[in-house]
N, C-alpha and C positions, 0 to 999 in steps of 0.2 A: 894541626897541620892545615894549611890553606892551599887553595888551588884556584887558578884562573884559566879560562879558555880564551885564546886570542887568535886573531888572524894577523900574521906577519907578512908584509909585502916588502920584497927585497929590490933595491935598485940594481942596475946592471953592475955596478962596482962591487957589490957584495954577493952576487949570485953564486960565485965559485968559492966563497969563503966558508969555513966550517963554523958558522955562527951558532947553530943549535948545539953543537958539541962544546964550544967554548962556554955557552950559556950554562950548560949543566955542570961542567967541570970547574969553572971559575966562580960560580955563584951558589953552589950547594943546593941545587934544585933538581927535581926529576922532570924530564921533558918527555911527553908522549905525543908523537906526530899522529894526528887523526886523519889528515888529508893534505895533499900537496900537489902543486903543479909548478915545476921548475923547468925553465927553458933557457936558451943561451943568453938572453938579455934581461930577463925578469923572472920573478918567481914569487909564489905565495905559499904559506904553510898555515894550516889550522893546528895550533899547538896548545896542549894542556901543560901548564907549569905548576908543579906542586912542591911544597916545602914549608919551612917556617914562614910566617907572615912577612917578617922583615926581609928574608932572602928572596921571596917572590916579588916583593915591591922593588928591591934593588935590581933584580934580574930584568924586570920590565923597564926600569929606568935605563939600565945599561943598553938594552936593545935600542931604545930611542936615541940614546947618545951615540950609538954606533952608526945610525943612519937608517935603521929599519923602521918602517911605518908599523905601528902597533894599534890595532883596533880591538877593543874589548868585545867579546861575543857573549860570554856568560860567566860571571864570577860565581863561585860557590865554595862551600867548605866541604872537606872530606871528613 
């Protein structure tokens, strides 16, 4: 199993969308919110994403394709 820790930054158009929920249900990964600050127009989340290595990589790519800024904080293996 692989895991990454990332900071997600959401543009105003995605702040009210269930992005983390979709990430976990559509990409077969487990998401653990470590810290977050979500406001009316912007938001960020520190998120751990765990799962099979291919699923984690696809989940990260999907986030970027969706318009979420993804910054790596600390990759590690479980």
